[in-house]
N, CA, C and O atoms as a Maestro MAE file, in Angstrom:
{
 s_m_m2io_version
 :::
 2.0.0
}

f_m_ct {
 s_m_title
 :::
 protein
 m_atom[316] {
  # First column is atom index #
  i_m_mmod_type
  r_m_x_coord
  r_m_y_coord
  r_m_z_coord
  i_m_residue_number
  s_m_chain_name
  s_m_pdb_residue_name
  s_m_pdb_atom_name
  i_m_atomic_number
  :::
  1 25 0.842 -1.180 0.000 1 A "MET " " N  " 7
  2 3 0.000 0.000 0.000 1 A "MET " " CA " 6
  3 2 0.882 1.236 0.000 1 A "MET " " C  " 6
  4 15 2.035 1.200 0.428 1 A "MET " " O  " 8
  5 25 0.328 2.300 -0.477 2 A "GLU " " N  " 7
  6 3 1.071 3.550 -0.520 2 A "GLU " " CA " 6
  7 2 0.501 4.532 0.481 2 A "GLU " " C  " 6
  8 15 -0.682 4.487 0.819 2 A "GLU " " O  " 8
  9 25 1.370 5.428 0.951 3 A "GLY " " N  " 7
  10 3 0.944 6.426 1.897 3 A "GLY " " CA " 6
  11 2 1.919 7.584 1.966 3 A "GLY " " C  " 6
  12 15 2.874 7.664 1.193 3 A "GLY " " O  " 8
  13 25 1.660 8.482 2.911 4 A "THR " " N  " 7
  14 3 2.470 9.672 3.104 4 A "THR " " CA " 6
  15 2 2.937 9.726 4.559 4 A "THR " " C  " 6
  16 15 2.163 9.452 5.476 4 A "THR " " O  " 8
  17 25 4.202 10.080 4.762 5 A "ILE " " N  " 7
  18 3 4.762 10.208 6.110 5 A "ILE " " CA " 6
  19 2 4.141 11.430 6.776 5 A "ILE " " C  " 6
  20 15 4.198 12.531 6.228 5 A "ILE " " O  " 8
  21 25 3.555 11.247 7.944 6 A "ARG " " N  " 7
  22 3 2.931 12.350 8.677 6 A "ARG " " CA " 6
  23 2 3.731 12.777 9.897 6 A "ARG " " C  " 6
  24 15 3.721 13.954 10.258 6 A "ARG " " O  " 8
  25 25 4.435 11.828 10.549 7 A "GLN " " N  " 7
  26 3 5.151 12.154 11.773 7 A "GLN " " CA " 6
  27 2 6.347 11.228 11.904 7 A "GLN " " C  " 6
  28 15 6.246 10.031 11.634 7 A "GLN " " O  " 8
  29 25 7.490 11.785 12.323 8 A "ALA " " N  " 7
  30 3 8.693 10.990 12.571 8 A "ALA " " CA " 6
  31 2 8.796 10.733 14.069 8 A "ALA " " C  " 6
  32 15 8.662 11.651 14.878 8 A "ALA " " O  " 8
  33 25 9.035 9.477 14.427 9 A "LEU " " N  " 7
  34 3 9.142 9.071 15.824 9 A "LEU " " CA " 6
  35 2 10.533 8.494 16.068 9 A "LEU " " C  " 6
  36 15 11.239 8.187 15.107 9 A "LEU " " O  " 8
  37 25 10.945 8.339 17.320 10 A "PRO " " N  " 7
  38 3 12.267 7.773 17.596 10 A "PRO " " CA " 6
  39 2 12.374 6.321 17.122 10 A "PRO " " C  " 6
  40 15 11.371 5.618 16.996 10 A "PRO " " O  " 8
  41 25 13.610 5.888 16.863 11 A "GLY " " N  " 7
  42 3 13.849 4.500 16.494 11 A "GLY " " CA " 6
  43 2 13.448 4.169 15.073 11 A "GLY " " C  " 6
  44 15 13.004 3.052 14.808 11 A "GLY " " O  " 8
  45 25 13.590 5.109 14.149 12 A "THR " " N  " 7
  46 3 13.215 4.966 12.738 12 A "THR " " CA " 6
  47 2 11.781 4.478 12.564 12 A "THR " " C  " 6
  48 15 11.501 3.663 11.684 12 A "THR " " O  " 8
  49 25 10.889 4.969 13.390 13 A "GLN " " N  " 7
  50 3 9.467 4.684 13.239 13 A "GLN " " CA " 6
  51 2 8.755 5.942 12.763 13 A "GLN " " C  " 6
  52 15 9.171 7.063 13.056 13 A "GLN " " O  " 8
  53 25 7.676 5.730 12.024 14 A "PHE " " N  " 7
  54 3 6.947 6.835 11.427 14 A "PHE " " CA " 6
  55 2 5.457 6.569 11.512 14 A "PHE " " C  " 6
  56 15 5.016 5.420 11.518 14 A "PHE " " O  " 8
  57 25 4.681 7.655 11.578 15 A "THR " " N  " 7
  58 3 3.242 7.557 11.406 15 A "THR " " CA " 6
  59 2 2.972 7.811 9.926 15 A "THR " " C  " 6
  60 15 3.373 8.840 9.383 15 A "THR " " O  " 8
  61 25 2.288 6.864 9.276 16 A "VAL " " N  " 7
  62 3 2.030 6.940 7.831 16 A "VAL " " CA " 6
  63 2 0.525 6.994 7.614 16 A "VAL " " C  " 6
  64 15 -0.222 6.173 8.145 16 A "VAL " " O  " 8
  65 25 0.092 7.972 6.826 17 A "GLU " " N  " 7
  66 3 -1.312 8.044 6.438 17 A "GLU " " CA " 6
  67 2 -1.452 7.361 5.084 17 A "GLU " " C  " 6
  68 15 -0.885 7.809 4.087 17 A "GLU " " O  " 8
  69 25 -2.211 6.278 5.061 18 A "LEU " " N  " 7
  70 3 -2.402 5.515 3.832 18 A "LEU " " CA " 6
  71 2 -3.364 6.243 2.904 18 A "LEU " " C  " 6
  72 15 -4.071 7.159 3.324 18 A "LEU " " O  " 8
  73 25 -3.387 5.832 1.642 19 A "ASP " " N  " 7
  74 3 -4.264 6.470 0.659 19 A "ASP " " CA " 6
  75 2 -5.739 6.302 1.001 19 A "ASP " " C  " 6
  76 15 -6.563 7.118 0.587 19 A "ASP " " O  " 8
  77 25 -6.088 5.252 1.754 20 A "ASN " " N  " 7
  78 3 -7.486 5.036 2.118 20 A "ASN " " CA " 6
  79 2 -7.892 5.804 3.378 20 A "ASN " " C  " 6
  80 15 -9.025 5.670 3.838 20 A "ASN " " O  " 8
  81 25 -6.972 6.615 3.948 21 A "GLY " " N  " 7
  82 3 -7.297 7.463 5.085 21 A "GLY " " CA " 6
  83 2 -6.871 6.925 6.442 21 A "GLY " " C  " 6
  84 15 -6.883 7.670 7.421 21 A "GLY " " O  " 8
  85 25 -6.496 5.654 6.531 22 A "HIS " " N  " 7
  86 3 -6.066 5.083 7.801 22 A "HIS " " CA " 6
  87 2 -4.652 5.533 8.147 22 A "HIS " " C  " 6
  88 15 -3.842 5.804 7.260 22 A "HIS " " O  " 8
  89 25 -4.364 5.610 9.442 23 A "GLU " " N  " 7
  90 3 -3.015 5.915 9.891 23 A "GLU " " CA " 6
  91 2 -2.437 4.685 10.569 23 A "GLU " " C  " 6
  92 15 -3.108 4.031 11.367 23 A "GLU " " O  " 8
  93 25 -1.166 4.370 10.240 24 A "ILE " " N  " 7
  94 3 -0.512 3.219 10.841 24 A "ILE " " CA " 6
  95 2 0.858 3.635 11.362 24 A "ILE " " C  " 6
  96 15 1.397 4.672 10.974 24 A "ILE " " O  " 8
  97 25 1.408 2.815 12.240 25 A "LEU " " N  " 7
  98 3 2.766 2.985 12.735 25 A "LEU " " CA " 6
  99 2 3.655 2.074 11.901 25 A "LEU " " C  " 6
  100 15 3.430 0.865 11.846 25 A "LEU " " O  " 8
  101 25 4.666 2.647 11.251 26 A "ALA " " N  " 7
  102 3 5.526 1.863 10.372 26 A "ALA " " CA " 6
  103 2 6.981 2.094 10.740 26 A "ALA " " C  " 6
  104 15 7.371 3.187 11.151 26 A "ALA " " O  " 8
  105 25 7.780 1.035 10.584 27 A "TYR " " N  " 7
  106 3 9.217 1.165 10.822 27 A "TYR " " CA " 6
  107 2 9.951 1.047 9.497 27 A "TYR " " C  " 6
  108 15 9.395 0.572 8.507 27 A "TYR " " O  " 8
  109 25 11.198 1.481 9.486 28 A "LEU " " N  " 7
  110 3 12.009 1.488 8.276 28 A "LEU " " CA " 6
  111 2 12.609 0.112 8.048 28 A "LEU " " C  " 6
  112 15 13.163 -0.476 8.976 28 A "LEU " " O  " 8
  113 25 12.513 -0.413 6.837 29 A "ALA " " N  " 7
  114 3 13.052 -1.729 6.497 29 A "ALA " " CA " 6
  115 2 14.576 -1.732 6.631 29 A "ALA " " C  " 6
  116 15 15.224 -0.690 6.523 29 A "ALA " " O  " 8
  117 25 15.128 -2.904 6.864 30 A "GLY " " N  " 7
  118 3 16.563 -3.050 7.097 30 A "GLY " " CA " 6
  119 2 17.423 -2.595 5.934 30 A "GLY " " C  " 6
  120 15 18.460 -1.967 6.147 30 A "GLY " " O  " 8
  121 25 17.016 -2.899 4.701 31 A "LYS " " N  " 7
  122 3 17.794 -2.475 3.532 31 A "LYS " " CA " 6
  123 2 17.817 -0.954 3.417 31 A "LYS " " C  " 6
  124 15 18.813 -0.381 2.975 31 A "LYS " " O  " 8
  125 25 16.725 -0.297 3.813 32 A "MET " " N  " 7
  126 3 16.690 1.162 3.757 32 A "MET " " CA " 6
  127 2 17.622 1.750 4.809 32 A "MET " " C  " 6
  128 15 18.261 2.774 4.565 32 A "MET " " O  " 8
  129 25 17.706 1.117 5.970 33 A "ARG " " N  " 7
  130 3 18.661 1.548 6.989 33 A "ARG " " CA " 6
  131 2 20.093 1.323 6.522 33 A "ARG " " C  " 6
  132 15 20.959 2.182 6.692 33 A "ARG " " O  " 8
  133 25 20.328 0.158 5.935 34 A "LYS " " N  " 7
  134 3 21.675 -0.229 5.509 34 A "LYS " " CA " 6
  135 2 22.247 0.761 4.508 34 A "LYS " " C  " 6
  136 15 23.420 1.126 4.594 34 A "LYS " " O  " 8
  137 25 21.425 1.197 3.556 35 A "TYR " " N  " 7
  138 3 21.898 2.103 2.510 35 A "TYR " " CA " 6
  139 2 21.587 3.573 2.810 35 A "TYR " " C  " 6
  140 15 21.654 4.416 1.915 35 A "TYR " " O  " 8
  141 25 21.247 3.880 4.065 36 A "TYR " " N  " 7
  142 3 21.030 5.255 4.531 36 A "TYR " " CA " 6
  143 2 20.038 6.025 3.674 36 A "TYR " " C  " 6
  144 15 20.278 7.184 3.336 36 A "TYR " " O  " 8
  145 25 18.931 5.393 3.323 37 A "ILE " " N  " 7
  146 3 17.882 6.077 2.562 37 A "ILE " " CA " 6
  147 2 17.078 6.929 3.535 37 A "ILE " " C  " 6
  148 15 16.482 6.415 4.482 37 A "ILE " " O  " 8
  149 25 17.068 8.211 3.297 38 A "ARG " " N  " 7
  150 3 16.404 9.158 4.183 38 A "ARG " " CA " 6
  151 2 14.915 9.244 3.865 38 A "ARG " " C  " 6
  152 15 14.516 9.291 2.701 38 A "ARG " " O  " 8
  153 25 14.117 9.262 4.901 39 A "VAL " " N  " 7
  154 3 12.675 9.424 4.755 39 A "VAL " " CA " 6
  155 2 12.288 10.638 5.580 39 A "VAL " " C  " 6
  156 15 12.570 10.700 6.776 39 A "VAL " " O  " 8
  157 25 11.641 11.606 4.937 40 A "LEU " " N  " 7
  158 3 11.284 12.857 5.593 40 A "LEU " " CA " 6
  159 2 9.772 13.043 5.591 40 A "LEU " " C  " 6
  160 15 9.044 12.333 4.896 40 A "LEU " " O  " 8
  161 25 9.314 14.010 6.379 41 A "LEU " " N  " 7
  162 3 7.881 14.307 6.440 41 A "LEU " " CA " 6
  163 2 7.368 14.680 5.052 41 A "LEU " " C  " 6
  164 15 8.012 15.444 4.332 41 A "LEU " " O  " 8
  165 25 6.229 14.149 4.686 42 A "GLY " " N  " 7
  166 3 5.615 14.447 3.404 42 A "GLY " " CA " 6
  167 2 6.032 13.522 2.278 42 A "GLY " " C  " 6
  168 15 5.462 13.598 1.190 42 A "GLY " " O  " 8
  169 25 7.013 12.643 2.501 43 A "ASP " " N  " 7
  170 3 7.451 11.714 1.456 43 A "ASP " " CA " 6
  171 2 6.393 10.663 1.192 43 A "ASP " " C  " 6
  172 15 5.692 10.222 2.103 43 A "ASP " " O  " 8
  173 25 6.284 10.264 -0.087 44 A "ARG " " N  " 7
  174 3 5.404 9.155 -0.482 44 A "ARG " " CA " 6
  175 2 6.189 7.865 -0.307 44 A "ARG " " C  " 6
  176 15 7.336 7.777 -0.745 44 A "ARG " " O  " 8
  177 25 5.592 6.870 0.323 45 A "VAL " " N  " 7
  178 3 6.268 5.605 0.593 45 A "VAL " " CA " 6
  179 2 5.348 4.430 0.278 45 A "VAL " " C  " 6
  180 15 4.125 4.563 0.234 45 A "VAL " " O  " 8
  181 25 5.979 3.271 0.060 46 A "THR " " N  " 7
  182 3 5.247 2.019 -0.065 46 A "THR " " CA " 6
  183 2 5.426 1.265 1.237 46 A "THR " " C  " 6
  184 15 6.539 1.147 1.749 46 A "THR " " O  " 8
  185 25 4.328 0.756 1.770 47 A "VAL " " N  " 7
  186 3 4.333 0.090 3.073 47 A "VAL " " CA " 6
  187 2 3.815 -1.334 2.923 47 A "VAL " " C  " 6
  188 15 2.801 -1.564 2.263 47 A "VAL " " O  " 8
  189 25 4.510 -2.287 3.533 48 A "GLU " " N  " 7
  190 3 4.008 -3.663 3.639 48 A "GLU " " CA " 6
  191 2 3.282 -3.760 4.967 48 A "GLU " " C  " 6
  192 15 3.838 -3.426 6.013 48 A "GLU " " O  " 8
  193 25 2.043 -4.216 4.924 49 A "MET " " N  " 7
  194 3 1.241 -4.304 6.146 49 A "MET " " CA " 6
  195 2 1.447 -5.645 6.828 49 A "MET " " C  " 6
  196 15 1.684 -6.659 6.171 49 A "MET " " O  " 8
  197 25 1.354 -5.642 8.145 50 A "SER " " N  " 7
  198 3 1.407 -6.875 8.914 50 A "SER " " CA " 6
  199 2 0.066 -7.597 8.786 50 A "SER " " C  " 6
  200 15 -0.990 -6.966 8.832 50 A "SER " " O  " 8
  201 25 0.112 -8.914 8.627 51 A "THR " " N  " 7
  202 3 -1.141 -9.672 8.528 51 A "THR " " CA " 6
  203 2 -1.772 -9.884 9.902 51 A "THR " " C  " 6
  204 15 -2.954 -10.214 10.000 51 A "THR " " O  " 8
  205 25 -0.993 -9.697 10.950 52 A "TYR " " N  " 7
  206 3 -1.483 -9.932 12.308 52 A "TYR " " CA " 6
  207 2 -2.003 -8.676 12.978 52 A "TYR " " C  " 6
  208 15 -2.932 -8.740 13.782 52 A "TYR " " O  " 8
  209 25 -1.413 -7.538 12.654 53 A "ASP " " N  " 7
  210 3 -1.813 -6.280 13.272 53 A "ASP " " CA " 6
  211 2 -1.914 -5.229 12.166 53 A "ASP " " C  " 6
  212 15 -0.894 -4.757 11.663 53 A "ASP " " O  " 8
  213 25 -3.121 -4.867 11.793 54 A "LEU " " N  " 7
  214 3 -3.324 -3.963 10.670 54 A "LEU " " CA " 6
  215 2 -3.001 -2.508 10.993 54 A "LEU " " C  " 6
  216 15 -3.165 -1.640 10.136 54 A "LEU " " O  " 8
  217 25 -2.547 -2.227 12.202 55 A "SER " " N  " 7
  218 3 -2.148 -0.869 12.549 55 A "SER " " CA " 6
  219 2 -0.632 -0.701 12.486 55 A "SER " " C  " 6
  220 15 -0.114 0.345 12.877 55 A "SER " " O  " 8
  221 25 0.092 -1.721 11.997 56 A "ARG " " N  " 7
  222 3 1.551 -1.663 11.896 56 A "ARG " " CA " 6
  223 2 1.999 -2.072 10.502 56 A "ARG " " C  " 6
  224 15 1.293 -2.782 9.785 56 A "ARG " " O  " 8
  225 25 3.196 -1.605 10.135 57 A "GLY " " N  " 7
  226 3 3.719 -1.950 8.828 57 A "GLY " " CA " 6
  227 2 5.208 -1.665 8.725 57 A "GLY " " C  " 6
  228 15 5.834 -1.195 9.675 57 A "GLY " " O  " 8
  229 25 5.769 -1.960 7.541 58 A "ARG " " N  " 7
  230 3 7.194 -1.761 7.276 58 A "ARG " " CA " 6
  231 2 7.329 -0.936 6.007 58 A "ARG " " C  " 6
  232 15 6.733 -1.269 4.982 58 A "ARG " " O  " 8
  233 25 8.111 0.140 6.068 59 A "ILE " " N  " 7
  234 3 8.352 0.993 4.911 59 A "ILE " " CA " 6
  235 2 9.434 0.327 4.067 59 A "ILE " " C  " 6
  236 15 10.554 0.122 4.534 59 A "ILE " " O  " 8
  237 25 9.093 -0.012 2.813 60 A "VAL " " N  " 7
  238 3 10.034 -0.728 1.959 60 A "VAL " " CA " 6
  239 2 10.516 0.096 0.768 60 A "VAL " " C  " 6
  240 15 11.467 -0.313 0.102 60 A "VAL " " O  " 8
  241 25 9.897 1.239 0.475 61 A "TYR " " N  " 7
  242 3 10.301 2.025 -0.681 61 A "TYR " " CA " 6
  243 2 9.909 3.476 -0.476 61 A "TYR " " C  " 6
  244 15 8.802 3.770 -0.026 61 A "TYR " " O  " 8
  245 25 10.826 4.391 -0.809 62 A "ARG " " N  " 7
  246 3 10.520 5.825 -0.809 62 A "ARG " " CA " 6
  247 2 10.447 6.265 -2.252 62 A "ARG " " C  " 6
  248 15 11.417 6.125 -2.997 62 A "ARG " " O  " 8
  249 25 9.292 6.802 -2.660 63 A "HIS " " N  " 7
  250 3 9.096 7.211 -4.045 63 A "HIS " " CA " 6
  251 2 9.881 8.485 -4.333 63 A "HIS " " C  " 6
  252 15 9.915 9.406 -3.517 63 A "HIS " " O  " 8
  253 25 10.500 8.521 -5.486 64 A "LYS " " N  " 7
  254 3 11.230 9.703 -5.922 64 A "LYS " " CA " 6
  255 2 10.237 10.680 -6.507 64 A "LYS " " C  " 6
  256 15 9.298 10.288 -7.199 64 A "LYS " " O  " 8
  257 25 10.445 11.945 -6.232 65 A "LYS " " N  " 7
  258 3 9.528 12.968 -6.723 65 A "LYS " " CA " 6
  259 2 9.667 13.111 -8.236 65 A "LYS " " C  " 6
  260 15 10.778 13.217 -8.755 65 A "LYS " " O  " 8
  261 25 8.543 13.112 -8.937 66 A "GLY " " N  " 7
  262 3 8.537 13.320 -10.367 66 A "GLY " " CA " 6
  263 2 8.835 12.083 -11.194 66 A "GLY " " C  " 6
  264 15 9.015 12.190 -12.407 66 A "GLY " " O  " 8
  265 25 8.893 10.907 -10.572 67 A "GLN " " N  " 7
  266 3 9.120 9.675 -11.316 67 A "GLN " " CA " 6
  267 2 7.966 8.716 -11.064 67 A "GLN " " C  " 6
  268 15 7.354 8.752 -9.997 67 A "GLN " " O  " 8
  269 25 7.661 7.854 -12.040 68 A "PRO " " N  " 7
  270 3 6.579 6.889 -11.853 68 A "PRO " " CA " 6
  271 2 6.967 5.836 -10.816 68 A "PRO " " C  " 6
  272 15 8.152 5.678 -10.522 68 A "PRO " " O  " 8
  273 25 5.995 5.114 -10.256 69 A "PRO " " N  " 7
  274 3 6.299 4.061 -9.288 69 A "PRO " " CA " 6
  275 2 7.094 2.930 -9.929 69 A "PRO " " C  " 6
  276 15 7.106 2.808 -11.154 69 A "PRO " " O  " 8
  277 25 7.759 2.100 -9.125 70 A "PRO " " N  " 7
  278 3 8.534 0.997 -9.689 70 A "PRO " " CA " 6
  279 2 7.657 0.048 -10.490 70 A "PRO " " C  " 6
  280 15 6.440 0.027 -10.303 70 A "PRO " " O  " 8
  281 25 8.262 -0.750 -11.392 71 A "PRO " " N  " 7
  282 3 7.484 -1.598 -12.302 71 A "PRO " " CA " 6
  283 2 6.536 -2.559 -11.610 71 A "PRO " " C  " 6
  284 15 5.474 -2.855 -12.157 71 A "PRO " " O  " 8
  285 25 6.868 -3.047 -10.451 72 A "SER " " N  " 7
  286 3 6.013 -4.011 -9.766 72 A "SER " " CA " 6
  287 2 4.706 -3.385 -9.287 72 A "SER " " C  " 6
  288 15 3.766 -4.106 -8.950 72 A "SER " " O  " 8
  289 25 4.633 -2.056 -9.252 73 A "GLU " " N  " 7
  290 3 3.434 -1.395 -8.738 73 A "GLU " " CA " 6
  291 2 2.597 -0.744 -9.824 73 A "GLU " " C  " 6
  292 15 1.542 -0.187 -9.522 73 A "GLU " " O  " 8
  293 25 3.026 -0.792 -11.070 74 A "LYS " " N  " 7
  294 3 2.225 -0.187 -12.129 74 A "LYS " " CA " 6
  295 2 0.944 -0.971 -12.329 74 A "LYS " " C  " 6
  296 15 0.957 -2.200 -12.251 74 A "LYS " " O  " 8
  297 25 -0.158 -0.294 -12.583 75 A "PRO " " N  " 7
  298 3 -1.413 -1.013 -12.809 75 A "PRO " " CA " 6
  299 2 -1.326 -1.895 -14.049 75 A "PRO " " C  " 6
  300 15 -0.703 -1.530 -15.046 75 A "PRO " " O  " 8
  301 25 -1.955 -3.045 -13.970 76 A "LYS " " N  " 7
  302 3 -1.945 -3.982 -15.101 76 A "LYS " " CA " 6
  303 2 -2.904 -3.492 -16.167 76 A "LYS " " C  " 6
  304 15 -3.973 -2.964 -15.862 76 A "LYS " " O  " 8
  305 25 -2.509 -3.676 -17.436 77 A "LYS " " N  " 7
  306 3 -3.376 -3.299 -18.531 77 A "LYS " " CA " 6
  307 2 -4.466 -4.330 -18.711 77 A "LYS " " C  " 6
  308 15 -4.226 -5.535 -18.630 77 A "LYS " " O  " 8
  309 25 -5.672 -3.840 -18.957 78 A "GLU " " N  " 7
  310 3 -6.786 -4.760 -19.189 78 A "GLU " " CA " 6
  311 2 -6.734 -5.276 -20.613 78 A "GLU " " C  " 6
  312 15 -6.456 -4.521 -21.545 78 A "GLU " " O  " 8
  313 25 -6.995 -6.532 -20.778 79 A "GLU " " N  " 7
  314 3 -6.933 -7.133 -22.110 79 A "GLU " " CA " 6
  315 2 -8.296 -7.237 -22.741 79 A "GLU " " C  " 6
  316 15 -8.421 -7.721 -23.866 79 A "GLU " " O  " 8
  :::
 }
 m_bond[315] {
  # First column is bond index #
  i_m_from
  i_m_to
  i_m_order
  :::
  1 1 2 1
  2 2 3 1
  3 3 4 2
  4 3 5 1
  5 5 6 1
  6 6 7 1
  7 7 8 2
  8 7 9 1
  9 9 10 1
  10 10 11 1
  11 11 12 2
  12 11 13 1
  13 13 14 1
  14 14 15 1
  15 15 16 2
  16 15 17 1
  17 17 18 1
  18 18 19 1
  19 19 20 2
  20 19 21 1
  21 21 22 1
  22 22 23 1
  23 23 24 2
  24 23 25 1
  25 25 26 1
  26 26 27 1
  27 27 28 2
  28 27 29 1
  29 29 30 1
  30 30 31 1
  31 31 32 2
  32 31 33 1
  33 33 34 1
  34 34 35 1
  35 35 36 2
  36 35 37 1
  37 37 38 1
  38 38 39 1
  39 39 40 2
  40 39 41 1
  41 41 42 1
  42 42 43 1
  43 43 44 2
  44 43 45 1
  45 45 46 1
  46 46 47 1
  47 47 48 2
  48 47 49 1
  49 49 50 1
  50 50 51 1
  51 51 52 2
  52 51 53 1
  53 53 54 1
  54 54 55 1
  55 55 56 2
  56 55 57 1
  57 57 58 1
  58 58 59 1
  59 59 60 2
  60 59 61 1
  61 61 62 1
  62 62 63 1
  63 63 64 2
  64 63 65 1
  65 65 66 1
  66 66 67 1
  67 67 68 2
  68 67 69 1
  69 69 70 1
  70 70 71 1
  71 71 72 2
  72 71 73 1
  73 73 74 1
  74 74 75 1
  75 75 76 2
  76 75 77 1
  77 77 78 1
  78 78 79 1
  79 79 80 2
  80 79 81 1
  81 81 82 1
  82 82 83 1
  83 83 84 2
  84 83 85 1
  85 85 86 1
  86 86 87 1
  87 87 88 2
  88 87 89 1
  89 89 90 1
  90 90 91 1
  91 91 92 2
  92 91 93 1
  93 93 94 1
  94 94 95 1
  95 95 96 2
  96 95 97 1
  97 97 98 1
  98 98 99 1
  99 99 100 2
  100 99 101 1
  101 101 102 1
  102 102 103 1
  103 103 104 2
  104 103 105 1
  105 105 106 1
  106 106 107 1
  107 107 108 2
  108 107 109 1
  109 109 110 1
  110 110 111 1
  111 111 112 2
  112 111 113 1
  113 113 114 1
  114 114 115 1
  115 115 116 2
  116 115 117 1
  117 117 118 1
  118 118 119 1
  119 119 120 2
  120 119 121 1
  121 121 122 1
  122 122 123 1
  123 123 124 2
  124 123 125 1
  125 125 126 1
  126 126 127 1
  127 127 128 2
  128 127 129 1
  129 129 130 1
  130 130 131 1
  131 131 132 2
  132 131 133 1
  133 133 134 1
  134 134 135 1
  135 135 136 2
  136 135 137 1
  137 137 138 1
  138 138 139 1
  139 139 140 2
  140 139 141 1
  141 141 142 1
  142 142 143 1
  143 143 144 2
  144 143 145 1
  145 145 146 1
  146 146 147 1
  147 147 148 2
  148 147 149 1
  149 149 150 1
  150 150 151 1
  151 151 152 2
  152 151 153 1
  153 153 154 1
  154 154 155 1
  155 155 156 2
  156 155 157 1
  157 157 158 1
  158 158 159 1
  159 159 160 2
  160 159 161 1
  161 161 162 1
  162 162 163 1
  163 163 164 2
  164 163 165 1
  165 165 166 1
  166 166 167 1
  167 167 168 2
  168 167 169 1
  169 169 170 1
  170 170 171 1
  171 171 172 2
  172 171 173 1
  173 173 174 1
  174 174 175 1
  175 175 176 2
  176 175 177 1
  177 177 178 1
  178 178 179 1
  179 179 180 2
  180 179 181 1
  181 181 182 1
  182 182 183 1
  183 183 184 2
  184 183 185 1
  185 185 186 1
  186 186 187 1
  187 187 188 2
  188 187 189 1
  189 189 190 1
  190 190 191 1
  191 191 192 2
  192 191 193 1
  193 193 194 1
  194 194 195 1
  195 195 196 2
  196 195 197 1
  197 197 198 1
  198 198 199 1
  199 199 200 2
  200 199 201 1
  201 201 202 1
  202 202 203 1
  203 203 204 2
  204 203 205 1
  205 205 206 1
  206 206 207 1
  207 207 208 2
  208 207 209 1
  209 209 210 1
  210 210 211 1
  211 211 212 2
  212 211 213 1
  213 213 214 1
  214 214 215 1
  215 215 216 2
  216 215 217 1
  217 217 218 1
  218 218 219 1
  219 219 220 2
  220 219 221 1
  221 221 222 1
  222 222 223 1
  223 223 224 2
  224 223 225 1
  225 225 226 1
  226 226 227 1
  227 227 228 2
  228 227 229 1
  229 229 230 1
  230 230 231 1
  231 231 232 2
  232 231 233 1
  233 233 234 1
  234 234 235 1
  235 235 236 2
  236 235 237 1
  237 237 238 1
  238 238 239 1
  239 239 240 2
  240 239 241 1
  241 241 242 1
  242 242 243 1
  243 243 244 2
  244 243 245 1
  245 245 246 1
  246 246 247 1
  247 247 248 2
  248 247 249 1
  249 249 250 1
  250 250 251 1
  251 251 252 2
  252 251 253 1
  253 253 254 1
  254 254 255 1
  255 255 256 2
  256 255 257 1
  257 257 258 1
  258 258 259 1
  259 259 260 2
  260 259 261 1
  261 261 262 1
  262 262 263 1
  263 263 264 2
  264 263 265 1
  265 265 266 1
  266 266 267 1
  267 267 268 2
  268 267 269 1
  269 269 270 1
  270 270 271 1
  271 271 272 2
  272 271 273 1
  273 273 274 1
  274 274 275 1
  275 275 276 2
  276 275 277 1
  277 277 278 1
  278 278 279 1
  279 279 280 2
  280 279 281 1
  281 281 282 1
  282 282 283 1
  283 283 284 2
  284 283 285 1
  285 285 286 1
  286 286 287 1
  287 287 288 2
  288 287 289 1
  289 289 290 1
  290 290 291 1
  291 291 292 2
  292 291 293 1
  293 293 294 1
  294 294 295 1
  295 295 296 2
  296 295 297 1
  297 297 298 1
  298 298 299 1
  299 299 300 2
  300 299 301 1
  301 301 302 1
  302 302 303 1
  303 303 304 2
  304 303 305 1
  305 305 306 1
  306 306 307 1
  307 307 308 2
  308 307 309 1
  309 309 310 1
  310 310 311 1
  311 311 312 2
  312 311 313 1
  313 313 314 1
  314 314 315 1
  315 315 316 2
  :::
 }
}
């Protein structure tokens, strides 16, 4: 799911407002920490939701401004 960073919390945790209006607590994925990818307020991100707790998730991608989403997220063409 996609959302927008609303609040930065300690320990690389963020409050993310999803496109459907819900707010969740999300942490930064390990690869994003490893490569020092910065996430700031207002950034568009892709979040993987937990199947056990729908109020938590993991930030796996920060969208670049002015570029389309990665290929795995493009809508499929109808045949």
